[in-house]
C-alpha positions as CSV (number, residue, x, y, z in Angstrom):
1,M,133.2,131.0,217.1
2,P,131.1,129.9,213.9
3,T,129.9,126.2,213.1
4,P,132.2,124.5,211.3
5,T,131.4,123.7,207.2
6,R,131.9,119.9,208.6
7,A,129.4,120.1,211.1
8,F,126.4,121.1,208.3
9,A,128.0,118.4,206.1
10,E,127.7,115.9,208.7
11,L,123.9,116.6,209.6
12,A,123.1,116.7,206.3
13,A,124.3,113.3,206.0
14,K,122.6,111.9,208.7
15,H,119.2,113.8,208.2
16,G,119.1,113.5,205.0
17,G,121.1,110.9,203.5
18,V,123.7,113.2,201.2
19,D,127.3,112.7,200.7
20,P,129.0,114.8,203.3
21,D,132.0,115.5,200.6
22,D,129.9,117.0,197.9
23,M,128.9,120.6,199.3
24,E,126.8,121.5,196.7
25,A,124.9,118.4,197.7
26,V,124.9,119.8,200.9
27,Q,124.2,123.1,200.2
28,R,121.5,122.1,197.6
29,W,119.8,120.0,200.8
30,Y,119.8,122.9,203.1
31,E,117.9,125.4,200.6
32,E,115.6,122.8,199.1
33,T,115.1,119.9,201.8
34,V,115.3,121.7,204.8
35,P,112.6,123.7,204.2
36,T,109.9,121.2,203.9
37,L,111.0,119.3,207.3
38,S,108.5,119.4,210.0
39,P,109.2,122.4,212.6
40,A,110.2,119.7,215.3
41,M,112.7,118.4,213.0
42,I,113.9,121.9,212.1
43,E,114.2,122.4,215.2
44,K,116.2,119.8,216.0
45,I,118.7,120.6,213.1
46,L,119.0,123.4,214.5
47,E,119.8,122.4,218.1
48,E,122.7,120.1,216.6
49,L,124.3,122.8,214.8
50,L,124.0,125.1,218.0
51,S,125.7,122.2,219.6
52,S,128.7,122.1,217.1
53,E,129.1,125.7,217.2
54,R,132.2,125.7,219.5
55,L,134.0,122.5,217.5
56,E,137.3,122.5,216.7
57,V,138.1,122.2,212.9
58,K,139.6,119.0,212.4
59,G,141.1,118.0,209.5
60,E,140.6,119.8,206.3
61,S,137.7,121.6,205.4
62,P,135.7,120.4,202.4
63,R,136.1,122.3,199.0
64,V,132.8,124.5,198.3
65,Y,133.7,125.6,194.8
66,P,132.1,123.5,191.3
67,A,134.9,120.7,190.6
68,D,134.7,121.7,186.8
69,A,135.2,125.4,187.7
70,P,138.5,126.6,186.8
71,L,140.4,128.3,189.5
72,P,142.3,131.6,188.9
73,A,145.7,132.5,190.2
74,L,145.5,134.7,193.5
75,D,146.5,137.6,192.0
76,Q,143.5,137.6,189.5
77,A,140.6,136.3,192.0
78,P,138.0,138.6,193.4
79,P,137.4,139.0,196.8
80,V,135.5,135.8,197.9
81,P,132.0,136.6,199.8
82,L,131.2,134.0,203.1
83,P,129.4,130.8,201.8
84,L,125.8,130.9,202.7
85,L,126.2,128.1,205.0
86,A,128.2,130.1,206.8
87,A,126.5,133.2,207.2
88,G,123.1,133.7,207.7
89,W,122.0,130.5,209.0
90,R,120.2,131.4,212.0
91,E,118.3,133.8,210.3
92,F,117.3,131.4,207.8
93,L,116.4,129.2,210.0
94,R,114.5,131.5,212.2
95,R,112.1,132.4,209.2
96,L,111.5,129.0,208.7
97,L,110.3,128.3,212.4
98,R,108.3,131.3,212.2
99,R,106.7,130.3,209.1
100,H,105.9,127.1,210.6
101,G,104.3,129.1,213.7
102,T,106.8,127.8,216.2
103,R,108.2,130.2,218.8
104,D,111.1,131.5,217.9
105,T,114.0,129.7,220.3
106,I,117.1,130.6,218.2
107,D,119.6,132.3,220.8
108,T,121.7,135.4,218.9
């Protein structure tokens, strides 16, 4: 089961002071700030994400589309790709760990 989006938001709030209800800010934090953190902190965040992997989704998932974007009718909407946070986050963090010269400890 994938890690709930809420877990990503809560970790961004805990470690980065990001508003967990602002998914654009959460995603920006993972893309821009996390790569600048120490390898130890990246590994800690990864461990917390992995421990959240099997959590049940409670409540409504946060919306991840820009608030000012008009939403098309369902019959006009294109297929939606998986959000960055849900797809490929392990590989993203694995590359960060390699860049910092730490051993790869991510289970696949």
